[in-house]
C-alpha positions in Angstrom: 9.2 17.0 56.7 10.6 19.2 53.7 13.1 16.2 52.7 10.5 13.5 52.7 8.2 16.0 50.7 11.2 16.3 47.9 10.6 13.5 45.8 14.3 12.4 45.8 15.6 9.3 47.3 17.7 8.9 50.3 18.6 5.6 50.0 22.2 4.9 48.8 22.7 4.3 45.0 24.3 1.2 43.7 28.1 1.0 43.4 28.1 1.1 39.8 26.4 4.4 39.5 28.6 7.5 39.8 26.4 9.5 42.3 27.7 11.4 45.4 26.7 10.0 48.7 23.7 11.7 50.3 24.7 14.1 53.3 23.8 17.5 54.7 24.2 20.2 52.1 26.6 23.2 53.2 25.9 26.6 52.4 28.6 26.6 49.8 27.1 23.6 48.0 23.7 25.2 48.4 24.9 28.3 46.6 26.3 25.8 43.8 23.0 24.1 43.4 21.3 27.4 43.1 23.7 28.3 40.6 22.8 25.1 38.7 19.2 26.1 38.8 19.9 29.6 37.5 22.1 28.0 34.7 19.2 25.6 33.7 16.8 28.3 33.6 19.2 30.3 31.6 19.3 27.5 29.0 15.5 27.1 29.1 15.2 31.0 28.3 18.0 30.5 25.4 16.0 27.6 24.1 12.9 29.9 23.8 14.8 32.6 22.3 16.4 30.6 19.5 13.1 28.6 18.5 10.7 31.7 18.7 12.8 34.8 18.8 13.8 35.0 15.1 10.1 35.8 14.2 9.0 38.5 16.7 10.0 41.2 14.5 8.3 39.6 11.2 4.8 38.9 12.6 2.0 41.5 13.1 -1.9 41.9 13.8 -4.2 39.0 13.1 -8.0 39.0 13.3 -9.5 40.4 16.7 -5.9 42.1 17.1 -6.9 44.6 14.7 -10.4 45.1 16.3 -8.7 45.7 19.8 -6.0 48.2 18.3 -9.0 50.1 16.1 -11.3 50.2 19.1 -8.7 51.8 21.6 -7.2 54.0 18.7 -10.6 55.3 18.0 -11.6 56.0 21.6 -10.0 58.6 24.3 -6.4 58.3 24.3 -6.3 59.3 28.3 -5.6 56.1 30.5 -9.2 56.4 32.1 -10.9 56.8 29.0 -9.3 54.4 26.9 -9.8 51.7 29.6 -13.4 52.7 30.0 -14.1 52.6 26.3 -12.4 49.4 25.8 -14.0 47.7 28.8 -17.5 48.9 28.0 -17.5 48.4 23.9 -15.8 45.2 23.5 -18.1 42.3 24.6 -15.4 39.8 25.1 -13.5 42.3 27.3 -16.0 43.3 29.6 -16.0 39.5 30.8 -12.5 39.3 31.2 -11.7 42.9 32.9 -7.9 42.1 33.3 -7.6 42.3 29.6 -8.5 45.7 30.0 -5.4 46.6 31.8 -3.2 44.0 29.7 -4.1 45.2 26.3 -5.1 48.7 27.4 -1.8 49.3 28.7 0.0 47.6 25.6 -2.0 49.9 23.4 -1.0 53.1 25.4 2.8 52.0 25.2 2.9 50.8 21.7 0.2 52.2 20.0 -0.2 50.6 16.3 3.2 48.8 16.0 2.8 45.1 16.6 6.3 44.5 17.5 6.0 45.8 21.1 3.0 43.7 21.9 4.9 40.5 20.5 8.0 41.3 22.8 5.4 41.3 25.7 4.2 38.0 24.9 7.6 36.6 24.4 8.4 38.0 28.1 5.4 36.1 29.1 6.4 33.0 27.7 9.7 33.3 29.3 8.0 33.9 32.8 6.2 30.7 32.0 9.3 28.8 31.5 10.9 30.1 34.9 7.7 29.5 36.7 7.1 26.1 35.4 10.7 25.0 36.4 10.5 26.5 39.7 7.1 24.7 40.4 8.3 21.4 39.1 11.6 21.7 41.0 9.6 22.2 44.0 7.2 19.5 43.5 9.6 16.6 42.3 13.0 18.0 43.6 14.5 16.9 40.5 16.4 19.3 38.1 16.1 16.4 35.4 12.3 16.1 35.5 12.0 20.1 35.8 14.1 21.0 33.1 13.1 18.2 30.4 9.5 19.0 31.3 9.8 22.6 30.8 12.0 22.0 27.6 9.4 19.7 26.0 6.6 22.3 26.8 8.6 24.9 24.8 9.1 22.7 21.9 6.2 20.6 21.7 4.5 22.2 18.3 0.7 21.7 19.0 -0.1 25.4 19.8 1.6 27.8 17.6 -1.3 30.3 17.9 0.0 31.3 21.3 3.3 32.3 20.0 1.9 34.6 17.1 -1.4 35.9 17.8 -1.3 38.6 20.2 -4.6 38.0 21.7 -3.2 34.8 22.7 -0.9 36.6 24.9 -3.7 36.1 27.5 -3.0 32.4 27.5 0.5 32.9 28.4 0.0 35.6 31.0 -3.0 33.4 32.5 -0.4 30.2 32.7 2.2 32.4 34.4 -0.3 33.4 36.9 -1.5 30.0 37.5 2.2 28.7 37.8 2.7 31.2 40.4 -0.4 30.2 42.4 0.7 26.5 42.3 4.0 27.5 43.7 2.3 29.2 46.5 0.2 26.4 47.3 3.1 23.8 47.3 5.2 26.1 49.2 1.9 26.3 51.8 2.0 22.6 52.2 6.1 22.4 52.6 6.4 25.2 55.2 3.0 24.1 56.9 1.6 27.6 56.1 -2.3 27.1 55.4 -2.2 31.0 54.7 -0.3 30.5 51.5 -3.5 28.5 50.1 -5.3 31.6 50.4 -2.8 33.7 49.0 -2.3 31.2 46.0 -5.9 32.2 45.1 -5.0 35.8 44.1 -2.8 34.9 41.2 -5.4 32.3 40.3 -8.2 34.6 40.3 -6.3 37.5 38.3 -5.5 34.6 35.8 -9.0 33.7 35.7 -10.3 37.3 35.2 -7.8 37.4 32.3 -8.7 34.3 30.5 -10.5 31.4 32.3 -9.0 28.5 30.3 -7.0 27.3 33.2 -10.0 27.4 35.7 -10.1 23.6 35.8 -6.2 23.6 36.9 -7.5 24.1 40.6 -8.0 20.5 40.4 -4.3 19.9 39.2 -3.1 22.1 42.2 -5.2 20.0 44.6 -3.6 17.1 43.1 -0.2 18.0 43.3 -0.7 19.0 47.0 -2.5 15.5 47.7 0.4 13.7 46.1 3.2 15.6 47.7 1.5 15.4 51.1 1.3 11.6 50.7 4.9 11.3 50.5 5.0 11.8 54.5 1.4 11.7 55.8 -1.7 9.6 55.8 -4.4 9.9 53.2 -6.9 11.5 55.5 -4.5 14.2 56.5 -3.3 14.6 52.7 -6.9 14.7 51.4 -7.5 17.6 54.1 -4.4 19.4 52.7 -5.6 19.1 49.0 -9.1 20.6 50.4 -7.6 23.5 52.0 -5.7 24.1 48.6 -8.7 23.5 46.5 -11.4 25.6 48.1 -9.7 29.2 47.8 -9.3 28.4 44.3 -12.9 27.2 43.8 -14.1 30.4 45.4 -12.0 32.3 42.7 -13.9 30.3 40.0 -17.2 31.1 41.6 -16.2 34.8 41.7 -15.6 35.0 38.0 -18.7 32.8 37.4 -20.8 35.3 39.5 -19.2 38.3 37.9 -20.0 37.2 34.3 -23.5 36.0 35.0 -24.9 38.4 37.2 -22.7 41.7 37.1 -21.8 42.0 33.7 -25.4 42.2 32.4 -25.8 45.4 34.3 -22.5 46.9 33.0 -22.9 46.1 29.2 -23.1 43.6 26.7 -20.9 40.6 27.3 -20.0 37.8 24.8 -20.6 34.6 26.9 -20.6 31.0 25.4 -23.5 29.0 26.0 -22.4 26.3 28.4 -24.0 22.9 28.1 -23.0 20.1 30.5 -23.0 17.2 28.3 -21.1 14.4 29.4 -21.1 13.1 25.8 -19.5 16.2 24.3 -17.0 16.7 27.1 -15.7 13.0 26.4 -15.7 13.6 22.8 -13.5 16.7 23.2 -11.2 14.9 25.8 -11.0 12.0 23.3 -10.5 14.0 20.2 -7.8 16.0 21.9 -6.0 13.2 23.3 -6.1 11.5 19.8 -5.2 14.6 18.1 -2.3 15.8 20.3 -0.3 12.6 21.2 3.1 12.5 19.4 2.1 9.3 17.6 -1.0 10.8 16.0 0.7 14.2 15.4 4.0 12.9 14.0 2.7 12.7 10.5 1.9 16.3 10.5 5.1 17.3 12.0 6.8 15.4 9.1 5.1 17.1 6.8 5.9 20.6 8.2 9.7 19.7 8.0 9.3 18.6 4.7 8.0 21.7 3.4 10.5 23.7 5.7 13.4 22.0 3.9 12.1 22.8 0.3 14.1 25.9 0.9 18.0 25.8 2.0 18.5 26.7 6.0 20.4 29.9 6.6 23.6 30.0 8.4 21.8 31.2 11.5 19.3 28.4 11.3 22.2 25.9 11.3 24.0 27.5 14.1 20.9 27.7 16.2 20.5 23.9 15.6 23.8 23.1 16.6 23.6 25.3 19.6 20.1 23.3 20.5 21.6 20.0 19.8 24.9 20.3 21.8 23.2 22.1 24.7 20.3 19.7 25.1 22.5 16.8 24.8 25.3 17.9 27.4 22.5 19.1 29.9 20.4 15.8 29.5 23.8 13.8 29.9 24.9 15.4 33.1 21.4 15.5 34.7 20.8 11.8 33.8 24.2 10.9 35.3 23.3 12.9 38.3 19.6 12.1 39.0 19.0 8.7 37.2 19.3 6.7 40.8 18.3 9.6 42.8 14.6 10.4 41.9 12.1 7.7 43.1 9.9 6.1 40.6 7.0 7.3 42.9 7.9 10.8 42.1 8.1 10.0 38.1 4.5 8.4 38.4 3.4 11.4 40.3 4.3 13.8 37.5 2.9 11.9 34.8 -0.4 11.4 36.8 -0.2 15.2 36.9 0.1 15.3 33.3 -2.6 13.1 32.6 -4.8 15.4 35.0 -3.7 18.2 33.0 -4.7 16.9 29.9 -8.1 15.6 30.8 -9.1 19.0 32.7 -7.7 21.4 30.2 -9.7 19.6 27.4 -12.8 19.1 29.5 -13.4 23.0 29.7 -13.5 23.2 26.1 -16.2 20.6 26.1 -18.7 22.8 27.5 -19.8 23.9 24.2 -19.4 22.7 20.7 -17.5 25.5 18.9 -13.7 23.9 19.8 -13.2 20.8 18.0 -9.6 19.8 18.7 -7.3 20.5 15.7 -3.6 21.1 15.0 -4.3 23.3 11.9 -6.2 26.2 13.1 -6.2 29.2 15.5 -8.1 27.1 17.8 -5.0 25.0 18.6 -4.6 27.4 21.6 -6.6 24.8 23.5 -3.8 22.4 23.3 -1.7 24.7 25.9 -2.9 22.6 28.9 -2.6 19.3 26.9 1.1 20.5 26.0 1.9 20.9 29.6 0.5 17.4 30.4 2.4 15.7 27.5 5.5 17.4 28.7 5.4 15.9 32.3 4.6 12.4 31.0 7.4 12.6 28.4 9.9 13.6 31.0 8.8 10.8 33.7 9.0 8.2 30.8 12.7 9.0 30.0 13.9 9.2 33.4 11.9 6.0 34.5 13.5 4.2 31.6 16.9 5.6 32.4 16.6 4.6 36.0 15.4 1.2 35.3 17.9 0.8 32.7 20.8 1.9 34.9 20.5 0.0 37.5 21.0 -3.2 35.4 24.3 -1.8 34.0 27.3 -2.7 36.2 30.0 -1.0 34.0 30.5 2.7 34.7 31.7 3.0 31.1 28.5 1.2 30.0 26.5 3.3 32.2 27.9 6.6 30.8 27.6 5.1 27.3 23.9 4.5 27.8 23.6 8.0 29.2 25.0 9.5 26.0 22.7 7.5 23.7 19.8 8.7 25.5 20.9 12.3 25.7 21.7 12.1 22.1 18.1 10.9 21.1 16.5 13.6 23.5 18.7 16.2 21.7 17.8 14.9 18.0 14.1 15.3 19.2 14.9 18.8 20.4 16.0 19.8 16.7 13.1 17.8 15.1 10.7 20.0 17.2 12.5 23.0 16.4 12.2 22.4 12.7 8.6 22.0 12.9 7.9 25.3 15.0 10.1 27.0 12.5 7.7 25.8 9.6 4.5 26.7 11.8 5.9 30.2 12.1 6.0 30.6 8.5 2.4 31.2 7.6 2.2 33.9 10.1 5.1 35.5 8.6 3.9 35.2 5.1 0.7 36.5 6.2 2.1 39.8 7.8 3.9 40.3 4.4 0.5 40.1 2.4 -1.0 42.3 4.9 1.5 45.2 4.6 0.9 44.9 0.7 -2.5 45.5 1.3 -2.0 48.3 3.9 0.5 50.1 1.4 -2.4 50.0 -1.0 -4.8 51.2 1.3 -2.6 54.1 2.1 -2.7 55.2 -1.5 -6.5 55.7 -1.3 -6.4 58.6 0.8 -8.3 61.6 -1.1 -10.0 58.7 -3.5 -12.7 57.1 -1.1 -15.1 59.1 1.2 -15.8 58.2 4.9 -19.4 56.9 3.7 -17.8 54.4 1.3 -17.7 50.9 1.7 -14.5 49.2 0.8 -14.7 45.5 -0.1 -11.3 43.4 -0.6 -11.6 40.9 -3.4 -9.5 38.6 -5.3 -7.0 38.2 -2.4 -6.5 35.1 -0.1 -8.0 35.4 3.3 -5.5 33.1 4.9 -2.2 31.4 4.3 -2.8 28.1 5.5 -4.3 28.6 9.2 -2.8 32.1 9.5 -5.3 35.0 8.6 -4.4 37.7 6.3 -7.8 39.8 6.3 -10.7 37.4 6.8 -13.8 39.9 7.1 -15.1 43.1 8.9 -13.4 42.4 12.1 -10.0 42.7 10.6 -10.1 44.3 7.4 -12.3 47.3 8.6 -10.4 47.8 11.7 -7.3 48.2 9.5 -8.9 50.6 7.1 -10.1 52.9 9.8 -6.7 52.9 11.3 -5.0 53.5 7.8 -7.2 56.1 6.6 -7.9 57.7 10.0 -11.6 57.1 9.3 -13.3 55.5 12.5 -16.8 55.2 10.8 -15.7 54.0 7.4 -17.2 50.3 6.4 -15.1 47.7 4.8 -15.1 43.9 4.5 -13.9 41.1 2.4 -15.7 38.9 -0.6 -16.4 35.8 1.3 -19.1 32.8 1.4 -20.7 34.8 4.1 -21.8 37.6 2.2 -25.7 37.9 1.5 -27.0 39.9 -1.6 -29.9 42.1 -0.9 -31.9 44.7 -3.0 -30.3 47.8 -1.6 -27.4 46.3 0.5 -25.0 43.5 1.1 -24.7 41.7 4.5 -21.7 39.9 5.9 -23.6 37.1 8.1 -21.7 34.8 10.3 -23.5 31.9 12.1 -26.8 33.8 11.9 -25.2 37.2 13.1 -25.0 40.1 10.8 -21.5 41.4 11.3 -21.8 44.2 8.7 -24.3 45.9 6.4 -23.0 47.6 3.1 -25.2 49.8 0.9 -24.5 48.8 -2.5 -24.5 52.4 -3.7 -21.4 53.1 -1.5 -19.3 49.9 -2.5 -16.1 50.1 -3.8 -14.3 47.0 -4.8 -10.5 46.8 -4.1 -8.3 44.4 -6.1 -4.8 44.4 -4.7 -3.2 42.4 -7.8 -4.4 45.0 -10.1 -4.2 47.9 -7.8 -7.8 48.6 -9.1 -10.5 50.3 -7.1 -14.2 49.7 -8.8 -17.3 51.5 -7.7 -20.5 49.4 -8.0 -24.1 50.7 -8.4 -26.0 47.6 -8.5 -26.2 44.1 -7.1 -25.6 42.7 -10.5 -22.7 45.0 -11.1 -21.1 43.7 -7.8 -21.8 39.9 -8.5 -20.4 40.1 -12.1 -17.6 41.7 -11.1 -16.7 39.4 -8.3 -17.2 36.4 -10.5 -14.4 37.8 -12.7 -12.3 38.9 -10.0 -12.3 36.4 -7.0 -10.1 33.7 -8.1 -7.8 34.3 -5.2 -10.8 34.8 -2.8 -11.3 30.9 -2.9 -15.2 31.2 -2.8 -16.9 27.7 -2.8 -18.1 26.5 -5.9 -21.7 27.3 -5.6 -21.2 30.7 -4.0 -21.3 33.2 -7.1 -24.3 31.0 -8.8 -26.0 31.5 -5.7 -25.6 35.2 -5.6 -26.6 35.3 -9.5 -30.0 33.3 -8.6 -30.5 35.9 -5.9 -30.0 38.7 -8.2 -32.1 37.1 -10.8 -35.0 36.9 -8.1 -34.6 40.5 -7.1 -34.7 41.9 -10.5 -37.7 39.8 -11.4 -39.5 41.1 -8.4 -38.6 44.7 -9.2 -40.4 44.5 -12.6 
């Protein structure tokens, strides 16, 4: 049965194709094939390292990363106390309890140094590469489809936030856990062990309680089991296997729903999105996501990134890395094409493409349950494309192998066949270089943001002894973002950083932005109707990094006048200062 499930054709190849005759594999050959798998996995890890490794030591904390570190640093430092403090005091963590272990342990190990966090995220991404290759190899039996799909997933540059934002390491961890679950489900079918379907629910559930974004992939697992079973069984039997696979995963999803909706309210305050099952909104997000993330729509954005990157010369290490990627991708693709173009069934290629379509649709559909996630390539929200990136990589590998298979069958000359394989492998390797360049440029805003943060942090360190715990430190005339990468955006990151650097766990701090609302005695930071912070005017000190200036204010008028003269880099909306001036006029008029 396992041979029938593999997705590799046992039919003899045409005489013109240099494919070895099928026969029983000896233990020596089996060991050689296993070494091939290890080699391919090693190449994938090398690709991950060459593309993203150069930036690991150059990036830091962003937005809610600072909140996480500040909360853990300001609480008990023993394991139990730290975990309890983090669990009960972060509304986004209490609904995802595995994050307590995830980030709590990272803090206890690495403290306030971001490098360790990013190294762990890199490890999670490597785990994803290994598990994705293993899952696809089990599903398709094809090393080409497994290798190319995984390489394409690594390279396709539509989710840069998952590589550089520490809190997005939850995405990588949950995806790794899902892939482990998928492998168990496929193994349960192949070895006729239904108990493995239940075992698959454990990593799936852990992944959901860490970050629920891959919940819809329960459908993807069931689809994989259905398609694999249909290779050797009838529809009725195959549907039964798919249901057996799906039910434990569905129960895991129900457990998360029950925990978040019925248990969390008794534990503390949890931040839950308001879910609305609106078919129109779901279809809109799917349509917009597909329209934005497909390569034809994204290509102008990719070309723009490369043009910006090439404004400066590449380093010798960049050139060496590109040469390595070009050569490695070309050689690996060539040998896999020559070996497998005639062996893998077209049906298997269609199956992995269908799974890719399902991954795209289901991964986007979950974000259609509220209207806060509009698909885009250029913000932190592009993490929603992780599942879509997976799907597009499946479709790409299937199309490439299908084209190769259909073309090679028409070629009679071995020399012409090898030439065609070289040409196709060359195109794939140039594509790998193209996407590598895009990824390198997408990393640059995160690197520049970290450098800008360090300038502000150095200045804040110099304020020790110059500010009091009761002061409210407001950052002005300083950019909040580098492109889509945050520097300091508001109370959530700037205040957290100030509290850590000055060792003042109660000190208030914020950033000049359009969100600020002027009052008689205070200034509020209000975002989407929620008051994030309140700053008593008498305690405000404005910090201007460019001039190394700390300016105390005592009135709303003084605050607005100073900000008007010192906010060019804050990039306020055109009418913001005017609105503040009118508000101050009203307050002063009412006081007369």
